[in-house]
ZADO-1210 file (C-alpha; in nm, 4 decimals, padded with zeros to 6 digits):
<atoms>
<atom x="05.6616" y="05.7874" z="05.3028" code="MET" pos="1"/>
<atom x="05.8959" y="05.5022" z="05.2059" code="ASP" pos="2"/>
<atom x="06.1673" y="05.4942" z="04.9420" code="TYR" pos="3"/>
<atom x="05.9318" y="05.3428" z="04.6813" code="GLU" pos="4"/>
<atom x="05.7117" y="05.6525" z="04.7007" code="SER" pos="5"/>
<atom x="06.0083" y="05.8913" z="04.7163" code="PHE" pos="6"/>
<atom x="06.1611" y="05.7434" z="04.4002" code="TYR" pos="7"/>
<atom x="05.8243" y="05.7042" z="04.2249" code="LYS" pos="8"/>
<atom x="05.8276" y="05.3237" z="04.2289" code="LEU" pos="9"/>
<atom x="05.5110" y="05.1122" z="04.2212" code="LYS" pos="10"/>
<atom x="05.6844" y="04.7922" z="04.3318" code="LEU" pos="11"/>
<atom x="05.9768" y="04.6963" z="04.5541" code="HIS" pos="12"/>
<atom x="06.2477" y="04.6572" z="04.2872" code="PRO" pos="13"/>
<atom x="06.5280" y="04.4775" z="04.4672" code="PHE" pos="14"/>
<atom x="06.3697" y="04.2072" z="04.6797" code="SER" pos="15"/>
<atom x="06.5883" y="03.9081" z="04.7627" code="SER" pos="16"/>
<atom x="06.2982" y="03.6703" z="04.6884" code="SER" pos="17"/>
<atom x="06.2642" y="03.5272" z="04.3345" code="PRO" pos="18"/>
<atom x="05.9983" y="03.7156" z="04.1399" code="ASP" pos="19"/>
<atom x="05.9358" y="03.6288" z="03.7743" code="ASP" pos="20"/>
<atom x="05.8089" y="03.9805" z="03.7086" code="ARG" pos="21"/>
<atom x="06.1614" y="04.1136" z="03.7514" code="PHE" pos="22"/>
<atom x="06.3396" y="03.8419" z="03.5559" code="TYR" pos="23"/>
<atom x="06.6155" y="03.9908" z="03.3411" code="TYR" pos="24"/>
<atom x="06.7040" y="03.7677" z="03.0494" code="ASN" pos="25"/>
<atom x="07.0770" y="03.8376" z="03.0379" code="SER" pos="26"/>
<atom x="07.2879" y="03.6728" z="02.7638" code="PRO" pos="27"/>
<atom x="07.4157" y="03.4178" z="03.0190" code="LYS" pos="28"/>
<atom x="07.0688" y="03.3368" z="03.1527" code="HIS" pos="29"/>
<atom x="06.9158" y="03.3241" z="02.8046" code="SER" pos="30"/>
<atom x="07.1818" y="03.0791" z="02.6865" code="LYS" pos="31"/>
<atom x="07.1300" y="02.8611" z="02.9949" code="ALA" pos="32"/>
<atom x="06.7523" y="02.8469" z="02.9414" code="ILE" pos="33"/>
<atom x="06.7952" y="02.7531" z="02.5756" code="LEU" pos="34"/>
<atom x="07.0362" y="02.4716" z="02.6627" code="LYS" pos="35"/>
<atom x="06.8218" y="02.3358" z="02.9450" code="LEU" pos="36"/>
<atom x="06.5123" y="02.3455" z="02.7240" code="THR" pos="37"/>
<atom x="06.7040" y="02.1517" z="02.4598" code="HIS" pos="38"/>
<atom x="06.7994" y="01.8872" z="02.7158" code="SER" pos="39"/>
<atom x="06.4306" y="01.8457" z="02.8063" code="ALA" pos="40"/>
<atom x="06.3098" y="01.8403" z="02.4456" code="GLU" pos="41"/>
<atom x="06.5645" y="01.5819" z="02.3352" code="THR" pos="42"/>
<atom x="06.5270" y="01.3738" z="02.6555" code="MET" pos="43"/>
<atom x="06.8996" y="01.3769" z="02.7284" code="LEU" pos="44"/>
<atom x="06.8503" y="01.2157" z="03.0672" code="GLY" pos="45"/>
<atom x="07.0696" y="01.4214" z="03.2989" code="LEU" pos="46"/>
<atom x="07.1650" y="01.7886" z="03.2755" code="ALA" pos="47"/>
<atom x="07.3186" y="02.0035" z="03.5470" code="ILE" pos="48"/>
<atom x="07.3428" y="02.3776" z="03.6020" code="LEU" pos="49"/>
<atom x="07.6194" y="02.4833" z="03.8384" code="VAL" pos="50"/>
<atom x="07.6619" y="02.8283" z="03.9899" code="GLY" pos="51"/>
<atom x="07.7849" y="03.0094" z="04.2970" code="ASP" pos="52"/>
<atom x="07.5522" y="03.1475" z="04.5645" code="ILE" pos="53"/>
<atom x="07.3387" y="03.4321" z="04.4341" code="GLY" pos="54"/>
<atom x="07.3931" y="03.3835" z="04.0611" code="THR" pos="55"/>
<atom x="07.0258" y="03.3144" z="03.9870" code="GLY" pos="56"/>
<atom x="06.9932" y="02.9342" z="03.9807" code="LYS" pos="57"/>
<atom x="06.6599" y="02.9293" z="04.1630" code="THR" pos="58"/>
<atom x="06.5184" y="03.1995" z="03.9358" code="THR" pos="59"/>
<atom x="06.6208" y="02.9978" z="03.6293" code="LEU" pos="60"/>
<atom x="06.4606" y="02.6820" z="03.7689" code="SER" pos="61"/>
<atom x="06.1290" y="02.8680" z="03.8078" code="ARG" pos="62"/>
<atom x="06.1506" y="03.0226" z="03.4603" code="ILE" pos="63"/>
<atom x="06.2236" y="02.6814" z="03.3072" code="LEU" pos="64"/>
<atom x="05.9360" y="02.5278" z="03.5047" code="LEU" pos="65"/>
<atom x="05.6952" y="02.7920" z="03.3730" code="ASP" pos="66"/>
<atom x="05.8221" y="02.7579" z="03.0169" code="ASN" pos="67"/>
<atom x="05.7971" y="02.3787" z="03.0048" code="LEU" pos="68"/>
<atom x="05.4641" y="02.3699" z="03.1894" code="SER" pos="69"/>
<atom x="05.3099" y="02.6102" z="02.9402" code="SER" pos="70"/>
<atom x="05.3024" y="02.3419" z="02.6692" code="THR" pos="71"/>
<atom x="05.1352" y="02.0016" z="02.6453" code="ASP" pos="72"/>
<atom x="05.4658" y="01.8440" z="02.5464" code="GLU" pos="73"/>
<atom x="05.5975" y="01.8085" z="02.9016" code="PHE" pos="74"/>
<atom x="05.4952" y="01.6747" z="03.2384" code="GLU" pos="75"/>
<atom x="05.7179" y="01.8694" z="03.4766" code="VAL" pos="76"/>
<atom x="05.7922" y="01.8330" z="03.8466" code="ALA" pos="77"/>
<atom x="05.9959" y="02.0677" z="04.0652" code="LEU" pos="78"/>
<atom x="06.1642" y="01.9434" z="04.3807" code="LEU" pos="79"/>
<atom x="06.3397" y="02.1819" z="04.6198" code="VAL" pos="80"/>
<atom x="06.5898" y="02.0207" z="04.8538" code="MET" pos="81"/>
<atom x="06.5944" y="02.2015" z="05.1894" code="ILE" pos="82"/>
<atom x="06.8281" y="01.9715" z="05.3833" code="HIS" pos="83"/>
<atom x="07.0718" y="01.6875" z="05.3249" code="SER" pos="84"/>
<atom x="06.8986" y="01.4232" z="05.5398" code="GLU" pos="85"/>
<atom x="06.7046" y="01.2814" z="05.2469" code="ILE" pos="86"/>
<atom x="06.6525" y="00.9089" z="05.1975" code="THR" pos="87"/>
<atom x="06.6246" y="00.7258" z="04.8657" code="PRO" pos="88"/>
<atom x="06.2692" y="00.6146" z="04.9542" code="ILE" pos="89"/>
<atom x="06.1642" y="00.9736" z="05.0261" code="TRP" pos="90"/>
<atom x="06.3106" y="01.0872" z="04.6957" code="MET" pos="91"/>
<atom x="06.1442" y="00.8123" z="04.4930" code="LEU" pos="92"/>
<atom x="05.8066" y="00.8697" z="04.6583" code="LYS" pos="93"/>
<atom x="05.8374" y="01.2449" z="04.6013" code="LYS" pos="94"/>
<atom x="05.9066" y="01.1915" z="04.2317" code="ILE" pos="95"/>
<atom x="05.6134" y="00.9515" z="04.2061" code="GLY" pos="96"/>
<atom x="05.3765" y="01.1892" z="04.3849" code="ASN" pos="97"/>
<atom x="05.4771" y="01.4761" z="04.1591" code="GLN" pos="98"/>
<atom x="05.3691" y="01.2682" z="03.8605" code="PHE" pos="99"/>
<atom x="05.0387" y="01.1721" z="04.0175" code="GLY" pos="100"/>
<atom x="05.1303" y="00.8327" z="04.1637" code="VAL" pos="101"/>
<atom x="04.9692" y="00.7615" z="04.5024" code="GLU" pos="102"/>
<atom x="05.2271" y="00.5725" z="04.7054" code="LEU" pos="103"/>
<atom x="05.1306" y="00.4372" z="05.0477" code="GLU" pos="104"/>
<atom x="05.4061" y="00.1771" z="05.0602" code="THR" pos="105"/>
<atom x="05.7732" y="00.2082" z="05.1515" code="ASP" pos="106"/>
<atom x="05.8662" y="-00.0968" z="04.9472" code="ASP" pos="107"/>
<atom x="06.1241" y="00.0252" z="04.6960" code="LYS" pos="108"/>
<atom x="06.0376" y="-00.2317" z="04.4303" code="VAL" pos="109"/>
<atom x="05.6693" y="-00.1362" z="04.4392" code="GLU" pos="110"/>
<atom x="05.7528" y="00.2352" z="04.4287" code="ILE" pos="111"/>
<atom x="05.9851" y="00.2019" z="04.1296" code="ILE" pos="112"/>
<atom x="05.7337" y="-00.0204" z="03.9514" code="SER" pos="113"/>
<atom x="05.4575" y="00.2372" z="04.0040" code="SER" pos="114"/>
<atom x="05.6802" y="00.5198" z="03.8795" code="ILE" pos="115"/>
<atom x="05.7768" y="00.3171" z="03.5725" code="TYR" pos="116"/>
<atom x="05.4131" y="00.2457" z="03.4880" code="GLN" pos="117"/>
<atom x="05.3257" y="00.6138" z="03.5195" code="GLN" pos="118"/>
<atom x="05.6216" y="00.7179" z="03.3048" code="LEU" pos="119"/>
<atom x="05.5163" y="00.4690" z="03.0380" code="MET" pos="120"/>
<atom x="05.1642" y="00.6101" z="03.0508" code="LYS" pos="121"/>
<atom x="05.2975" y="00.9619" z="03.0017" code="LEU" pos="122"/>
<atom x="05.5097" y="00.8427" z="02.7115" code="LYS" pos="123"/>
<atom x="05.2069" y="00.6830" z="02.5456" code="GLU" pos="124"/>
<atom x="05.0262" y="01.0166" z="02.5869" code="GLU" pos="125"/>
<atom x="05.3103" y="01.1853" z="02.4024" code="GLY" pos="126"/>
<atom x="05.4470" y="01.3657" z="02.7066" code="LYS" pos="127"/>
<atom x="05.8070" y="01.3972" z="02.8177" code="LYS" pos="128"/>
<atom x="05.8689" y="01.3599" z="03.1918" code="ALA" pos="129"/>
<atom x="06.1086" y="01.6158" z="03.3394" code="VAL" pos="130"/>
<atom x="06.2162" y="01.6546" z="03.7021" code="VAL" pos="131"/>
<atom x="06.3804" y="01.9822" z="03.8057" code="LEU" pos="132"/>
<atom x="06.5744" y="01.9629" z="04.1325" code="ILE" pos="133"/>
<atom x="06.6730" y="02.2929" z="04.2941" code="ASP" pos="134"/>
<atom x="06.9439" y="02.3005" z="04.5623" code="GLU" pos="135"/>
<atom x="07.0572" y="01.9630" z="04.4329" code="ALA" pos="136"/>
<atom x="07.3844" y="02.0078" z="04.6240" code="ASN" pos="137"/>
<atom x="07.1789" y="01.8833" z="04.9202" code="MET" pos="138"/>
<atom x="07.1701" y="01.5381" z="04.7599" code="LEU" pos="139"/>
<atom x="07.4754" y="01.3998" z="04.9357" code="GLN" pos="140"/>
<atom x="07.3833" y="01.0326" z="04.9639" code="ASN" pos="141"/>
<atom x="07.5381" y="00.7752" z="04.7307" code="LYS" pos="142"/>
<atom x="07.2254" y="00.5589" z="04.7578" code="ASP" pos="143"/>
<atom x="07.0157" y="00.8445" z="04.6167" code="ILE" pos="144"/>
<atom x="07.2540" y="00.8789" z="04.3236" code="MET" pos="145"/>
<atom x="07.2139" y="00.5091" z="04.2515" code="GLU" pos="146"/>
<atom x="06.8347" y="00.5411" z="04.2436" code="GLU" pos="147"/>
<atom x="06.8543" y="00.8338" z="04.0015" code="LEU" pos="148"/>
<atom x="07.0828" y="00.6282" z="03.7823" code="ARG" pos="149"/>
<atom x="06.8364" y="00.3395" z="03.7993" code="GLY" pos="150"/>
<atom x="06.5560" y="00.5593" z="03.6633" code="LEU" pos="151"/>
<atom x="06.7888" y="00.6845" z="03.3901" code="LEU" pos="152"/>
<atom x="06.8551" y="00.3262" z="03.2807" code="ASN" pos="153"/>
<atom x="06.5171" y="00.3218" z="03.1061" code="ILE" pos="154"/>
<atom x="06.5829" y="00.4388" z="02.7515" code="GLN" pos="155"/>
<atom x="06.4140" y="00.4266" z="02.4122" code="PHE" pos="156"/>
<atom x="06.5167" y="00.5254" z="02.0626" code="GLU" pos="157"/>
<atom x="06.3817" y="00.8769" z="02.1248" code="GLU" pos="158"/>
<atom x="06.5788" y="00.9203" z="02.4461" code="GLY" pos="159"/>
<atom x="06.5347" y="00.8617" z="02.8174" code="HIS" pos="160"/>
<atom x="06.1981" y="00.7917" z="02.9755" code="LEU" pos="161"/>
<atom x="06.2701" y="01.0644" z="03.2320" code="ILE" pos="162"/>
<atom x="06.5019" y="01.3663" z="03.2320" code="THR" pos="163"/>
<atom x="06.6564" y="01.5137" z="03.5448" code="PHE" pos="164"/>
<atom x="06.7797" y="01.8739" z="03.5476" code="ILE" pos="165"/>
<atom x="06.9796" y="01.9581" z="03.8598" code="LEU" pos="166"/>
<atom x="07.0503" y="02.3107" z="03.9854" code="PHE" pos="167"/>
<atom x="07.3155" y="02.3451" z="04.2518" code="GLY" pos="168"/>
<atom x="07.6341" y="02.4876" z="04.3965" code="LEU" pos="169"/>
<atom x="07.9702" y="02.3696" z="04.2576" code="PRO" pos="170"/>
<atom x="08.0022" y="02.0993" z="04.5258" code="GLU" pos="171"/>
<atom x="07.6998" y="01.9281" z="04.3699" code="MET" pos="172"/>
<atom x="07.9368" y="01.7715" z="04.1173" code="GLU" pos="173"/>
<atom x="08.1442" y="01.6178" z="04.3960" code="ASP" pos="174"/>
<atom x="07.8344" y="01.4450" z="04.5312" code="TYR" pos="175"/>
<atom x="07.7327" y="01.3256" z="04.1857" code="LEU" pos="176"/>
<atom x="08.0767" y="01.1687" z="04.1546" code="LYS" pos="177"/>
<atom x="07.9946" y="00.9475" z="04.4539" code="LEU" pos="178"/>
<atom x="07.8288" y="00.7357" z="04.1853" code="ASP" pos="179"/>
<atom x="08.0726" y="00.7593" z="03.8960" code="LYS" pos="180"/>
<atom x="07.8437" y="00.5836" z="03.6442" code="PRO" pos="181"/>
<atom x="07.5799" y="00.8499" z="03.7177" code="LEU" pos="182"/>
<atom x="07.8239" y="01.1366" z="03.6735" code="TYR" pos="183"/>
<atom x="07.9325" y="00.9877" z="03.3421" code="GLN" pos="184"/>
<atom x="07.5698" y="01.0227" z="03.2270" code="ARG" pos="185"/>
<atom x="07.5708" y="01.3992" z="03.2602" code="VAL" pos="186"/>
<atom x="07.4763" y="01.4919" z="02.9040" code="SER" pos="187"/>
<atom x="07.4875" y="01.8669" z="02.9539" code="MET" pos="188"/>
<atom x="07.6758" y="02.0822" z="03.2041" code="ARG" pos="189"/>
<atom x="07.6106" y="02.4545" z="03.2267" code="ILE" pos="190"/>
<atom x="07.8158" y="02.6927" z="03.4374" code="LEU" pos="191"/>
<atom x="07.6130" y="02.9991" z="03.5361" code="LEU" pos="192"/>
<atom x="07.8605" y="03.2803" z="03.5777" code="GLY" pos="193"/>
<atom x="07.8250" y="03.6323" z="03.7117" code="ALA" pos="194"/>
<atom x="07.6837" y="03.9231" z="03.5139" code="LEU" pos="195"/>
<atom x="07.9186" y="04.1431" z="03.3131" code="SER" pos="196"/>
<atom x="07.9387" y="04.5170" z="03.3923" code="PRO" pos="197"/>
<atom x="07.7085" y="04.5877" z="03.0990" code="GLU" pos="198"/>
<atom x="07.4575" y="04.3242" z="03.2079" code="SER" pos="199"/>
<atom x="07.4715" y="04.4507" z="03.5668" code="THR" pos="200"/>
<atom x="07.3743" y="04.8002" z="03.4489" code="ASN" pos="201"/>
<atom x="07.0984" y="04.6599" z="03.2299" code="ALA" pos="202"/>
<atom x="06.9784" y="04.4376" z="03.5180" code="TYR" pos="203"/>
<atom x="06.9468" y="04.7343" z="03.7549" code="ILE" pos="204"/>
<atom x="06.7672" y="04.9508" z="03.4994" code="ASN" pos="205"/>
<atom x="06.5364" y="04.6628" z="03.4026" code="HIS" pos="206"/>
<atom x="06.4223" y="04.6065" z="03.7603" code="ARG" pos="207"/>
<atom x="06.3672" y="04.9774" z="03.8134" code="LEU" pos="208"/>
<atom x="06.1636" y="04.9963" z="03.4922" code="SER" pos="209"/>
<atom x="05.9461" y="04.7007" z="03.5951" code="VAL" pos="210"/>
<atom x="05.8933" y="04.8718" z="03.9315" code="ALA" pos="211"/>
<atom x="05.7613" y="05.1797" z="03.7522" code="GLY" pos="212"/>
<atom x="06.0603" y="05.4121" z="03.7397" code="ARG" pos="213"/>
<atom x="06.0632" y="05.6153" z="03.4185" code="GLU" pos="214"/>
<atom x="06.3806" y="05.8248" z="03.4577" code="ASN" pos="215"/>
<atom x="06.7380" y="05.7171" z="03.5369" code="PRO" pos="216"/>
<atom x="06.8013" y="05.6755" z="03.9089" code="LEU" pos="217"/>
<atom x="07.1621" y="05.5505" z="03.9284" code="PHE" pos="218"/>
<atom x="07.4566" y="05.7222" z="03.7630" code="THR" pos="219"/>
<atom x="07.6755" y="05.5076" z="03.5392" code="ILE" pos="220"/>
<atom x="07.9590" y="05.5441" z="03.7910" code="GLU" pos="221"/>
<atom x="07.7316" y="05.4263" z="04.0716" code="ALA" pos="222"/>
<atom x="07.6329" y="05.1135" z="03.8788" code="MET" pos="223"/>
<atom x="07.9978" y="05.0403" z="03.7990" code="ASP" pos="224"/>
<atom x="08.0752" y="05.0439" z="04.1725" code="VAL" pos="225"/>
<atom x="07.7763" y="04.8172" z="04.2399" code="ILE" pos="226"/>
<atom x="07.9113" y="04.5684" z="03.9865" code="HIS" pos="227"/>
<atom x="08.2570" y="04.5821" z="04.1416" code="LYS" pos="228"/>
<atom x="08.1387" y="04.5051" z="04.4948" code="PHE" pos="229"/>
<atom x="07.8617" y="04.2610" z="04.3994" code="SER" pos="230"/>
<atom x="08.0958" y="04.0737" z="04.1643" code="LYS" pos="231"/>
<atom x="07.8035" y="04.0621" z="03.9222" code="GLY" pos="232"/>
<atom x="07.5918" y="03.8302" z="04.1389" code="LYS" pos="233"/>
<atom x="07.2210" y="03.9230" z="04.1143" code="PRO" pos="234"/>
<atom x="07.1449" y="03.8516" z="04.4797" code="ARG" pos="235"/>
<atom x="07.4236" y="04.0819" z="04.5999" code="MET" pos="236"/>
<atom x="07.3266" y="04.3460" z="04.3438" code="ILE" pos="237"/>
<atom x="06.9782" y="04.3427" z="04.4959" code="ASN" pos="238"/>
<atom x="07.1159" y="04.3720" z="04.8491" code="THR" pos="239"/>
<atom x="07.3365" y="04.6678" z="04.7630" code="ILE" pos="240"/>
<atom x="07.0698" y="04.8475" z="04.5599" code="CYS" pos="241"/>
<atom x="06.8038" y="04.7999" z="04.8270" code="ASP" pos="242"/>
<atom x="07.0300" y="04.9461" z="05.0946" code="ASN" pos="243"/>
<atom x="07.1427" y="05.2273" z="04.8658" code="VAL" pos="244"/>
<atom x="06.7859" y="05.3317" z="04.7879" code="LEU" pos="245"/>
<atom x="06.6942" y="05.3323" z="05.1549" code="LEU" pos="246"/>
<atom x="06.9985" y="05.5450" z="05.2378" code="GLU" pos="247"/>
<atom x="06.9261" y="05.7741" z="04.9435" code="GLY" pos="248"/>
<atom x="06.5711" y="05.8234" z="05.0661" code="TYR" pos="249"/>
<atom x="06.6867" y="05.9053" z="05.4185" code="LEU" pos="250"/>
<atom x="06.9274" y="06.1639" z="05.2753" code="LEU" pos="251"/>
<atom x="06.6622" y="06.2838" z="05.0265" code="LYS" pos="252"/>
<atom x="06.8982" y="06.2325" z="04.7323" code="LYS" pos="253"/>
<atom x="06.7100" y="06.2408" z="04.3994" code="PRO" pos="254"/>
<atom x="06.9932" y="06.0599" z="04.2169" code="LEU" pos="255"/>
<atom x="07.2137" y="05.7748" z="04.3389" code="ILE" pos="256"/>
<atom x="07.5788" y="05.8564" z="04.2856" code="ASP" pos="257"/>
<atom x="07.9085" y="05.6735" z="04.3281" code="GLU" pos="258"/>
<atom x="07.9881" y="05.8285" z="04.6660" code="LEU" pos="259"/>
<atom x="07.6630" y="05.7076" z="04.8220" code="LEU" pos="260"/>
<atom x="07.7154" y="05.3538" z="04.6884" code="VAL" pos="261"/>
<atom x="08.0676" y="05.3425" z="04.8320" code="ARG" pos="262"/>
<atom x="07.9391" y="05.4534" z="05.1722" code="GLU" pos="263"/>
<atom x="07.6706" y="05.1822" z="05.1680" code="VAL" pos="264"/>
<atom x="07.9007" y="04.8990" z="05.0611" code="VAL" pos="265"/>
<atom x="08.1375" y="05.0008" z="05.3396" code="GLN" pos="266"/>
<atom x="07.8490" y="04.9828" z="05.5879" code="ASP" pos="267"/>
<atom x="07.7630" y="04.6370" z="05.4509" code="LEU" pos="268"/>
<atom x="08.1189" y="04.5250" z="05.5204" code="GLY" pos="269"/>
<atom x="08.2018" y="04.4459" z="05.1585" code="LEU" pos="270"/>
<atom x="08.5701" y="04.4509" z="05.0734" code="SER" pos="271"/>
<atom x="08.7507" y="04.5606" z="04.7588" code="GLU" pos="272"/>
</atoms>
């Protein structure tokens, strides 16, 4: 038996991997999605979402991707930056490929021309081109910023021909400022903060409900301690809850209380 069976759960409720099934639409996350959707609809050009590690930026990027892709109004691409050694040519070709442009050349002029033609085609079809970039704090090259600015130079009465929405850590803004004219084009900036105590409690109960739990599993006091030590960051909430449920199962505790949570957070090395 594992803790899912012991606690009558059908799914693993506190995985560290993004899973849309468990998405909790907190007031902060709901507001961010509405603003980012507005930036795409009105073709603002450049919007950024900034948040600390574990606040849910990647989850929001996937939710926004699904939402925009579900309509015929948008042509959406998602790029995930996994390292900082990215060249402008790689970035341009990646954007082109995401929009269906076959690029065999490394000639920048040809690449940009091909992207422009495809963007114009999408515009004529009534579609708005949107590029979501997750982990955009990995874009640390001034030359890349200049290429993004170049694509944003193409504007019409309705707005920009392409909209970039960047998700990243706070230092992302420092890298954007390497090209000050680009940073000045940020039309929307969203700061994704931590969950409140009330939202933390609702987040925990929501994930347990999705996993199949029908009755309360954590005491109010236990959830308050989880919020205190997680600082309201979803990723850390998941880590604490996962460890707490495993410990609770090993001790055969039917209800998670404050004392057990405090013991687990101490084992995890989390400080006051």
